[in-house]
Every structure is written in structure tokens, then in C-alpha cells.
C-alpha positions as CSV (number, residue, x, y, z in Angstrom):
1,M,0.0,0.0,0.0
2,T,1.2,3.5,-0.8
3,T,1.8,6.1,1.9
4,H,0.2,9.4,1.2
5,R,0.9,12.8,2.6
6,P,-1.9,15.4,2.9
7,T,-2.5,17.4,-0.2
8,P,-2.5,21.2,0.3
9,Q,-5.8,22.8,-0.2
10,H,-6.1,25.2,-3.1
11,D,-7.8,28.6,-2.8
12,T,-9.4,28.3,-6.2
13,P,-11.4,25.3,-7.2
14,L,-10.6,23.2,-10.2
15,V,-13.4,24.0,-12.7
16,P,-13.9,21.1,-15.1
17,F,-13.0,21.9,-18.8
18,A,-12.2,25.6,-17.9
19,N,-8.7,25.6,-19.3
20,N,-5.7,23.5,-20.3
21,S,-3.4,24.4,-17.4
22,D,-4.9,23.7,-14.0
23,S,-4.3,20.5,-12.1
24,R,-4.7,19.2,-8.5
25,T,-3.3,16.3,-6.7
26,I,-5.5,14.2,-4.4
27,G,-3.4,11.8,-2.5
28,G,-1.2,10.4,-5.3
29,M,-3.8,11.0,-8.0
30,T,-3.3,14.0,-10.3
31,V,-6.3,15.5,-12.0
32,E,-5.3,17.6,-15.0
33,N,-7.8,19.9,-16.5
34,G,-8.3,20.3,-20.3
35,T,-10.9,22.1,-22.4
36,D,-11.7,18.9,-24.3
37,S,-10.9,16.2,-21.7
38,I,-9.7,15.7,-18.1
39,A,-6.9,13.4,-17.4
40,F,-6.4,11.3,-14.2
41,Y,-3.1,9.7,-13.6
42,G,-1.1,8.4,-10.6
43,Q,-2.5,6.3,-7.8
44,T,-4.1,6.8,-4.5
45,D,-5.5,4.5,-1.9
46,L,-8.9,5.1,-0.4
47,S,-8.0,3.7,3.0
48,R,-10.5,2.9,5.6
49,D,-9.7,5.9,7.8
50,K,-10.3,9.6,7.9
51,A,-7.6,10.3,5.3
52,G,-9.1,7.8,2.9
53,L,-12.6,9.4,3.5
54,E,-11.1,12.8,2.7
55,R,-9.6,11.6,-0.5
56,A,-12.8,9.8,-1.6
57,Q,-14.9,12.9,-0.8
58,A,-12.5,15.1,-2.9
59,L,-12.6,12.8,-5.9
60,L,-16.3,12.3,-5.6
61,A,-16.9,16.1,-5.4
62,F,-14.8,16.7,-8.5
63,M,-16.5,13.9,-10.5
64,Q,-19.9,15.3,-9.5
65,Q,-18.8,18.7,-11.0
66,V,-17.6,16.9,-14.2
67,V,-20.9,15.1,-14.6
68,S,-22.9,18.3,-13.9
69,T,-20.9,20.2,-16.4
70,L,-21.3,17.6,-19.1
71,E,-25.0,17.2,-18.4
72,A,-25.5,21.0,-18.8
73,Q,-23.8,21.2,-22.1
74,K,-26.2,21.4,-25.0
75,G,-25.4,19.4,-28.1
76,L,-22.9,17.2,-26.5
77,P,-21.3,15.1,-29.3
78,D,-21.3,11.3,-29.2
79,A,-17.5,11.3,-29.3
80,L,-14.8,13.9,-30.0
81,P,-12.9,13.6,-33.3
82,P,-9.4,12.3,-33.1
83,R,-6.8,14.9,-32.3
84,T,-4.7,16.0,-35.2
85,P,-1.0,16.2,-34.4
86,T,0.6,19.6,-34.9
87,R,4.3,20.4,-35.5
88,V,5.9,23.0,-33.2
89,A,9.2,24.7,-33.6
90,N,12.1,23.2,-31.6
91,P,12.8,25.8,-28.8
92,F,16.3,24.4,-28.4
93,A,17.3,24.7,-32.1
């Protein structure tokens, strides 16, 4: 089992799909915002203690925000089109 340290609370909430830059860490799970999708990566344990409850509540609250945001969107497509790769200039060249 993984040992987790408390995650500092942020003053501003993570608003689903608001931008491509915000992220939060809950336990060892990182939630990365995007305008088209939200990425979850890492790992966290929902242990049977107060710390596990806190992590579970934070994940649940964010997922409820995501569902509410998606439900409120009119004309939600069945699926997003595949992303087209773009070439960027090499900043080290």
C-alpha cells in the first residue's frame, strides 16, 4: 500500500473543462484539466480511515462537478474527433 501525505488545499477550485493548465493532486492521483478532456493519472488509496474518506470525498466532489458540467452542455457530441498532431518549432534549435 502507498503512503500518502496530505495534499495542500487550493484557494481556487478546479473548474472542469475551464482551461488547459490547472491541475490538482488528491493523495497520489493527479487530476489535469483540459478544455476537451480531463486526465487522471497516478495512484491513490482510499483507505478505511479519515484520510481515505477525505480523498474519496474530494474525488467524488470533482467527479460530480464533471458530470454536472457535461449534463448541462447542450449538443454534447457522441464522441470527440481524433486529435490532429501539430508540429511545433524546436525551442532548443
